[in-house]
Steps between C-alpha positions, in 0.01 A plus 500: 500500500783744586675431170173556311452833676858590416447419133181708487671789677790483255262493203298792639815703568621444141157591362484820706853597392410442135168684504564780750878547471620814674181553700537151647869556570424834667231340716742223603776744586265722698354203685842367593615839633179543702537145635861564602403824678213323680731218610757745639224689686363173639848403620532837675163460669582146612832605648354801686196316640506329836420145387655180631867466400449161334199623304689816405800297380275280285319799354823687426649188341191443285481866392873497431465197272210667317709815459790303352257329260347831392841658448606202288182529292562873455858427390376244246240746375763774453733257320221408256429869434870571438530199268197604293629857482841379382338276235296796371814715477684238296216477253415197290781257419662545158374268231741273316541558125 
């Protein structure tokens, strides 16, 4: 079931990229930045609150892992944007005579 969901998500992502292009990429980038900001704020709230130390450690660890994941996704997103930009600059490949 998980692999089926993954395949559908991959197909949907490719379809959205094909049909919505820059608007989809802008929405992804914006969503990732907002998610990163929210995670950092949540970490700050968790650290400053007076909850149990064990619960706080688990929450900080979980939020930290989510932050690392979001930063990695944002890095991948930026790499894809740079690669597409570079391909557009190079233009179409020369044709052989």
